[in-house]
N, C-alpha and C positions, 0 to 999 in steps of 0.2 A: 488500826490507825493508819492514816494515809502517810506514806513515805515518799516525799517528792524526789529525793536523790535516787531512791531505788527505781522509781518510775522512769526517770531520765536515763538511768543506766540501761534499763531494759529496752527503751526506745533506741538508744545508741547501738545496742547489740543487734536489734532487729534491722536497723538501717544498714549496719555493716554486712549483714548476711543477705540482703535483698538488693539494695541499690547498687552496691559496688559490683557484684556479679553481673547485674543487668547492664551496667555501663560497659563492662568487659565484653558482653555479648554484642552490644551495639557496635563497638569498635571492631570486633572480629567480623561481623556481618558486613560492615562498610568495606573492610579490606578484601573480603571474598568477592564482593560484587562490584569492585572498582573497575571502571572502564577507563583505560589510559586516555582514550580519545576524549572522554567527557571532561577532562581537566581543561581542555582547550576550547570548549564550546563558548560561543558568544551570542548575544541577542542578535536577531536578524529581522530586518524590515524589508519586505518585498512590495514595491509599489504595483498598482494594477497593470501598468504598461510594461513592467520589467519581466525578464525571463527569456531564455533562448526558446525559439519556436520551431516546430516541425509541422508542415502542412501537407496533406494529401487530398485526394478527391473526397474522402469520407470524413476525415478527422483532422483537427488541429490540436496540437499539444503545446503547452507553455510550461517550461520548468519553473517551479516555485521554490519550495523547500528542497534542498539538495541533501544527499546522504552526508556530505562533508559538514553540513550545518548541525547534524544530529548525532555525530559519531557513528554513523551507519545504522542507527536505530530505525529510521524511516525516511521516506522522501515523498514528494507530492507533485502532481501535475494539475494544471488547469486545462480541462479537456472539453472540446466541443465536437459532438458527433452529429453529423448531418442526418436528416430524416431519410429513411429507407435503406440505411447502411448497417451492415454488421461491423461491430467494433473490432473484433478479433476472431480468428478461427478457433475452433474448439481446442482447448489446451488445459494443462494442469501444471502445478508446481510442487516440488517436494518440500521446500523450506520457506516458501513465500506466501504471505497472506495479502489479499487486496481488499481495500476498503473504499467504498464509493459514497459520496454525498451528492445528491442531485440538487443543483441550484435552480434549474429551470427545465421544463419538459418532463418526459417520462422515458426511462430506459428499461427495456425488457431484459432480464437476466436469466440464463439457464445454468443451473448448477446441478450436476448429476441428472436426475430425471425431473427435477423441479423447475418450474418456470414462474417467475414473479415479476410484477411491474413495480419498479422503483420510481415513485412520483416525486415531484418537487418537494423538498424539505425532508425527504426520507434518506436513511442510511442503509447500506447493504454490505455485508462482509462475505467475500468469496474465500473460503479457507483453503489451505494447502491440501494437496493430494485428492482433490475432487475435480473432475472435468467441468469446465465452464466456458461460457462465451456470453456475449451480450449484443443487443442491437437497438435501433431506434426506429419505431414506426408510429410515433406520436403525432406526426403531421407538421413538426417544426424541429429546428435544431435542439438538441439536448445539451445542456451546459452542466458539467459535473466537476467535482474535485476527486481525483484518484489518488489514493495513498497506498504506498508499498511498504510492507514490514517484513523483513528489514529493507532498508533503502537501497536504491541503485537500479531497480528494474527498468526505470525510464531510459537508461542507456541503451537497452535492447530496442525500445521503440524508436529511438532516434537513429539507431543503426539500420533498423528496418526501413525507416523513412528515406534514408540515403539510397537504399536499393530501389525503392519506388521511384525516386527522382532519376536514377540512372537508367532504369529499364522500362519505366512507365507502368509497372505492375510488380506484384510481390511474387517473385520466382522462388518456389520451394528449394530448388537446387542451390540458389545463391544464399538462401537463409541457412541451409545446412553447413555452410562454410564458417559461420560464426556463432551459431546457436549454442554450441558447447560451452560458451563463456557465461551463459545465463541459465538460471533455474527455470527452464520452461520445456515442456514436452508438447509439441504441436501434433495435431491429428488432422491433417489435410483431407484424409479419406472421409471425414464426417462433414466437411465443409459444404460440398455441393448439395447433399440432401437438405441441410438447414436453409441454404439460400433458396432452394426451390420451394420448400414447404412454407416459408414465411415471406416469400417474394422479396428477397433482399439483394442488395448489391454489395460487392466487396472489392 
């Protein structure tokens, strides 16, 4: 015979042993993963013409999403790389991943021994701890969005641009004075062979 009160009692016991512990787990997980900076995050709108710029013979960078906007999680640049130029000397990072989205043009990316062409509309991830560099030989300027995870690596690029403005070139000796602040290991000894092989400027 169906006993409605017994059924409700059993359902109540089941709820007490599953739902409540799950709620406790959620609360505990939220506490463990809480980022103090995240409490202060606000919506951000960046207009097309907004953002600090850094311009050299080869590249123009415009700051868009800053590390302060994301609690340090990531940051981004609007980047234009001119045709015939290398975007960066061969380098690697220990804790930083770089993500590129190509808006227009094609960017050639070397990661380790692999070389790929990242065309308009494509994404490319350059993971940490692997040597990489990139260049543009598509016949026109390449327009990309660069993202850095975690954020802040764009500060290095702007500091590098300040050296370029001061000396008219990238002097490795000057770079060594501040590179320790950033997660980057440059390999200038590999620069010249790449420039010659792919007929690039830097």
